[in-house]
C-alpha positions as CSV (number, residue, x, y, z in Angstrom):
1,M,54.1,21.1,-33.2
2,F,53.1,18.8,-36.0
3,R,52.0,15.4,-36.5
4,V,51.7,14.4,-40.1
5,L,51.0,10.7,-40.7
6,F,53.9,8.4,-39.9
7,L,56.6,11.0,-40.1
8,I,55.9,14.3,-38.6
9,L,55.7,15.4,-35.1
10,F,57.9,17.0,-32.7
11,H,58.3,19.4,-29.8
12,T,59.9,22.6,-28.9
13,K,62.0,23.6,-26.4
14,L,61.1,26.2,-23.8
15,T,63.9,28.1,-22.8
16,G,66.3,30.9,-22.7
17,S,66.5,33.4,-20.1
18,L,64.9,32.3,-16.9
19,L,64.4,35.9,-15.9
20,K,62.7,36.5,-19.2
21,R,59.9,34.1,-18.7
22,G,60.6,32.2,-15.6
23,N,61.1,29.8,-16.8
24,Y,56.2,12.5,-31.1
25,Y,56.7,9.5,-33.4
26,N,60.3,8.9,-33.0
27,Q,60.6,9.5,-36.7
28,I,62.1,12.4,-38.4
29,V,61.4,14.9,-41.0
30,S,61.8,18.4,-40.9
31,Y,64.3,21.0,-40.4
32,F,67.9,21.8,-39.6
33,V,71.0,23.0,-41.2
34,I,74.2,21.0,-41.6
35,A,77.1,22.4,-39.6
36,T,80.1,23.2,-41.8
37,K,83.6,22.0,-40.8
38,A,84.7,25.6,-40.4
39,R,81.9,26.3,-37.9
40,V,83.1,27.5,-34.5
41,I,82.1,25.1,-31.7
42,T,80.3,26.5,-28.7
43,Y,79.3,24.3,-25.9
44,M,76.2,25.2,-24.0
45,K,76.6,25.0,-20.3
46,A,74.4,22.4,-18.7
47,Q,72.4,23.9,-15.9
48,F,69.9,23.2,-13.2
49,E,66.9,25.4,-13.9
50,H,65.3,26.9,-10.9
51,I,61.6,27.6,-11.4
52,S,59.7,30.0,-9.1
53,P,56.0,30.4,-9.9
54,P,54.9,34.0,-9.3
55,N,53.4,35.0,-6.0
56,G,54.2,31.6,-4.5
57,Y,51.6,29.7,-6.5
58,S,52.0,26.0,-7.4
59,I,51.6,26.2,-11.1
60,H,53.9,28.2,-13.4
61,A,52.2,28.8,-16.8
62,F,53.5,31.2,-19.4
63,E,53.6,32.0,-23.1
64,Y,57.0,32.4,-24.8
65,R,57.7,34.4,-27.9
66,D,61.1,35.4,-29.2
67,K,63.4,35.0,-32.2
68,A,64.6,31.6,-31.1
69,F,64.5,28.9,-28.5
70,D,67.9,29.1,-26.8
71,A,67.9,27.2,-23.6
72,P,70.8,24.8,-22.9
73,W,70.4,21.1,-22.1
74,H,68.9,21.3,-18.6
75,I,66.8,19.7,-15.9
76,H,64.4,20.8,-13.3
77,P,62.3,18.9,-10.8
78,E,59.0,20.2,-12.0
79,N,56.8,18.3,-14.5
80,E,56.4,20.2,-17.8
81,L,53.7,20.4,-20.5
82,T,54.9,22.2,-23.7
83,Y,53.0,23.2,-26.8
84,I,54.8,24.7,-29.8
85,G,52.9,27.4,-31.6
86,S,55.5,28.0,-34.2
87,S,59.2,27.3,-35.0
88,K,61.2,24.2,-35.9
89,G,64.5,22.6,-35.1
90,L,66.0,19.7,-33.1
91,R,64.6,18.4,-29.8
92,Y,66.8,16.6,-27.2
93,V,65.0,14.6,-24.6
94,G,66.9,12.0,-22.6
95,N,68.8,9.9,-25.1
96,Q,66.7,10.9,-28.1
97,V,67.3,13.5,-30.8
98,N,64.3,14.3,-33.0
99,T,63.0,17.2,-35.1
100,F,60.2,19.4,-33.9
101,E,57.8,21.8,-35.6
102,A,54.7,23.8,-34.8
103,G,52.0,21.8,-33.1
104,D,54.4,19.7,-31.1
105,F,52.8,18.8,-27.7
106,V,55.0,17.1,-25.1
107,L,54.7,16.1,-21.5
108,L,57.9,15.6,-19.5
109,K,58.3,14.4,-15.9
110,G,60.5,16.3,-13.6
111,N,64.3,15.8,-13.9
112,V,64.2,14.5,-17.5
113,P,67.0,16.4,-19.3
114,H,65.9,18.3,-22.3
115,C,66.4,21.2,-24.7
116,W,65.1,22.4,-28.1
117,I,67.3,24.2,-30.5
118,N,66.6,26.2,-33.7
119,P,68.9,26.1,-36.7
120,D,70.9,29.3,-37.4
121,N,68.9,30.1,-40.5
122,H,65.4,29.7,-39.1
123,V,63.0,32.6,-39.9
124,D,59.8,31.9,-38.0
125,I,59.1,33.2,-34.5
126,A,59.7,30.8,-31.7
127,H,56.4,30.5,-29.8
128,S,55.5,28.1,-27.1
129,I,53.0,27.7,-24.2
130,V,54.5,26.0,-21.2
131,I,53.0,24.8,-17.9
132,Q,55.1,23.5,-15.0
133,W,54.2,22.1,-11.7
134,N,55.7,19.8,-9.0
135,D,54.5,16.3,-8.0
136,S,52.9,17.6,-4.8
137,L,50.2,19.5,-6.8
138,F,48.0,16.3,-7.0
139,P,47.6,14.3,-3.8
140,D,48.2,10.5,-3.7
141,L,44.5,9.5,-3.8
142,P,42.6,7.0,-5.8
143,E,40.8,9.8,-7.6
144,F,44.1,10.9,-9.1
145,Q,45.3,7.5,-10.1
146,A,45.0,8.1,-13.9
147,I,47.0,11.3,-13.7
148,T,49.6,9.7,-11.4
149,E,50.1,6.9,-14.0
150,L,50.3,9.5,-16.8
151,L,53.1,11.4,-15.0
152,A,54.9,8.1,-14.3
153,R,54.9,7.4,-18.0
154,S,56.2,10.8,-18.8
155,S,59.6,9.9,-17.2
156,R,60.2,8.6,-20.8
157,G,58.7,11.7,-22.4
158,I,55.3,11.6,-24.0
159,L,54.4,13.1,-27.4
160,F,50.7,13.8,-28.1
161,D,49.0,14.5,-31.4
162,A,47.8,18.1,-30.9
163,S,45.3,17.7,-33.7
164,L,43.2,15.4,-31.5
165,F,42.4,18.2,-29.1
166,T,39.8,20.8,-30.1
167,G,41.0,24.3,-29.6
168,L,44.2,23.2,-27.8
169,E,46.2,26.4,-28.1
170,Q,43.3,28.5,-26.8
171,R,42.7,26.1,-23.9
172,L,46.4,26.4,-22.9
173,L,46.3,30.1,-23.2
174,T,43.2,30.1,-21.0
175,I,45.2,28.2,-18.3
176,V,48.0,30.8,-18.6
177,H,45.7,33.7,-18.1
178,S,43.4,32.3,-15.5
179,D,43.3,32.9,-11.7
180,P,45.2,30.4,-9.6
181,L,42.2,28.2,-8.7
182,S,40.8,28.1,-12.2
183,R,44.3,27.3,-13.5
184,Y,44.4,24.3,-11.2
185,I,41.0,23.0,-12.3
186,L,41.7,23.6,-16.0
187,L,45.1,21.8,-15.8
188,L,43.5,18.9,-13.9
189,D,40.8,18.6,-16.6
190,L,43.5,18.7,-19.4
191,L,45.6,16.0,-17.7
192,K,42.6,13.9,-17.3
193,E,42.0,14.1,-21.0
194,L,45.6,13.4,-21.8
195,S,45.6,10.3,-19.6
196,R,42.9,8.8,-22.0
197,S,44.6,9.9,-25.2
198,P,46.8,8.0,-27.5
199,A,50.5,9.1,-27.3
200,Q,54.0,8.2,-28.4
201,R,56.8,7.7,-25.8
202,I,59.9,9.6,-26.7
203,C,62.6,7.5,-24.9
204,E,62.8,3.8,-24.5
205,L,63.9,4.0,-20.9
206,S,63.1,6.4,-18.0
207,F,65.5,9.3,-17.4
208,A,64.0,11.0,-14.4
209,D,66.4,11.5,-11.5
210,E,69.3,10.0,-13.5
211,F,71.4,13.1,-13.9
212,N,73.6,15.2,-11.7
213,T,75.5,18.4,-12.5
214,Q,78.8,16.6,-13.5
215,T,76.9,14.2,-15.7
216,N,75.0,17.1,-17.3
217,Q,78.2,18.9,-18.1
218,R,79.8,15.9,-19.7
219,I,76.8,14.9,-21.8
220,E,76.3,18.5,-22.9
221,K,79.9,18.6,-24.3
222,I,79.2,15.4,-26.2
223,I,75.9,16.7,-27.6
224,G,77.6,19.9,-28.7
225,Y,80.5,18.0,-30.3
226,V,78.3,15.6,-32.2
227,K,76.1,18.5,-33.4
228,S,79.2,20.2,-34.9
229,H,81.1,17.2,-36.2
230,Y,78.6,14.5,-37.2
231,H,79.4,15.1,-40.8
232,Q,83.0,13.9,-40.4
233,P,84.6,10.8,-38.7
234,I,84.4,10.8,-34.9
235,T,86.5,8.5,-32.8
236,L,86.0,7.2,-29.3
237,L,89.3,8.9,-28.4
238,E,88.0,12.3,-29.4
239,V,84.9,12.2,-27.3
240,S,86.5,10.5,-24.3
241,T,89.2,13.3,-24.3
242,L,86.4,15.9,-24.2
243,C,85.3,14.4,-20.9
244,N,88.8,13.8,-19.6
245,M,88.1,10.1,-19.4
246,R,89.8,6.9,-20.8
247,E,88.0,5.3,-23.7
248,E,86.7,2.3,-21.7
249,S,85.5,4.5,-18.9
250,F,83.8,6.9,-21.3
251,S,82.0,4.0,-23.1
252,R,80.7,2.7,-19.8
253,F,79.7,6.2,-18.6
254,F,77.8,7.0,-21.8
255,S,76.0,3.7,-22.0
256,Q,74.9,3.9,-18.4
257,T,73.8,7.5,-18.7
258,M,72.2,7.6,-22.1
259,K,71.0,3.9,-22.1
260,K,72.7,3.3,-25.4
261,A,76.2,3.1,-26.8
262,F,77.9,6.3,-28.0
263,F,78.1,5.0,-31.6
264,T,74.4,4.1,-31.6
265,Y,73.6,7.6,-30.5
266,L,75.9,9.0,-33.2
267,T,74.3,6.8,-35.9
268,E,70.8,7.9,-34.9
269,Y,71.8,11.5,-35.0
270,R,73.2,11.1,-38.5
271,L,70.1,9.4,-39.6
272,T,68.0,12.3,-38.2
273,M,70.1,14.7,-40.3
274,A,69.8,12.4,-43.4
275,C,66.0,12.3,-43.1
276,K,65.9,16.1,-43.0
277,L,68.0,16.3,-46.2
278,L,65.9,13.7,-47.9
279,I,62.8,15.9,-47.4
280,D,64.3,19.3,-47.7
281,S,67.0,19.0,-50.4
282,S,67.6,17.8,-53.9
283,M,70.8,16.0,-53.0
284,S,71.2,12.4,-54.1
285,V,71.1,9.6,-51.6
286,S,74.8,9.0,-51.8
287,E,75.5,12.7,-51.3
288,I,73.3,12.7,-48.2
289,A,74.9,9.6,-46.8
290,Y,78.5,11.0,-47.1
291,S,77.5,14.6,-46.0
292,C,76.0,13.1,-42.8
293,G,79.2,11.3,-41.9
294,F,78.5,7.8,-43.2
295,G,81.7,6.4,-44.6
296,S,80.0,3.6,-46.4
297,L,76.9,3.8,-48.6
298,A,76.0,0.2,-47.9
299,F,76.2,0.8,-44.1
300,F,73.9,3.9,-44.5
301,H,71.3,1.9,-46.4
302,R,71.4,-0.9,-43.9
303,K,71.0,1.4,-40.9
304,F,68.4,3.5,-42.5
305,K,66.2,0.4,-43.2
306,Q,66.8,-0.9,-39.7
307,Y,65.5,2.3,-38.1
308,H,62.8,3.3,-40.7
309,Q,61.7,0.0,-42.3
310,S,62.2,1.5,-45.7
311,S,65.0,2.6,-48.0
312,P,66.0,6.3,-48.2
313,S,64.3,6.6,-51.6
314,Q,61.1,5.0,-50.4
315,Y,61.1,7.2,-47.3
316,K,61.2,10.3,-49.5
317,K,58.6,9.1,-51.9
318,M,56.2,8.2,-49.0
319,F,56.7,11.6,-47.4
320,L,56.0,13.4,-50.7
321,L,52.9,11.2,-51.3
322,N,51.5,11.8,-47.8
323,T,52.2,15.5,-48.0
324,A,50.3,15.7,-51.4
325,R,47.3,14.0,-49.8
326,L,47.1,16.6,-47.1
327,K,46.9,19.4,-49.6
């Protein structure tokens, strides 16, 4: 997707109908639409995604084009490399929520929960190139050590700067359309290059192998609820009731699963939405703060500076300045 200076980069979600296709900075800037209070809530069903490469081969590589990315929050044991050709929205990986845009280039280890979602009013075609394979593809030999270490790091999710790789989209398409042996060699060569490239981890902690079906369903409900209600007060009682848990049990469950407290997650989500509005709207800082669910302007300023090392106004000015330099 995109990587513009200190604030732009993010990934896409593969997705949708498994039958249809088989299957970066932690900063924010881009695109999404504020859910209204009247909006009907729909919870996506968490699911285990079964991936079956065609003809029994070891690598599943495909190109996805459709009106939107629509897969639910899901996991699968295969490692996954995803490049976004076009589209924007929100990316959920582990306990992180970020924006994504065209040019996003992400590596995820197997069993890291994820999904990418477009806003309702998006107009561009959702296009991605996805490569999936399991750990047995590369043997446990010294010659593969760099790739083994790369995949171990991807348990936190890795975001690459696509602009550093010459002809990246065409290289990935070549992998998709190559014969099985050539596909293996080309993927090996690309992973070798990625192992030597600068990258940004997406999550602070590893999430591989942390989730089971019941955990997925609970977290999926919470994600859906926050997405639809972040602009209004949310209490611990509300979200714990969603999961049929007592407040204390819910707090412990969420912290253990997501590696952060629920209200930390909620604040980060609201800040993501606030950054989008700072860039994409003419609303004042105070209007943005209250529309994103912050009950106190002082609290909003304090948290914004804590996460972005600048005030909301400075953030917007810096983005506009950097964007102007790129033109």
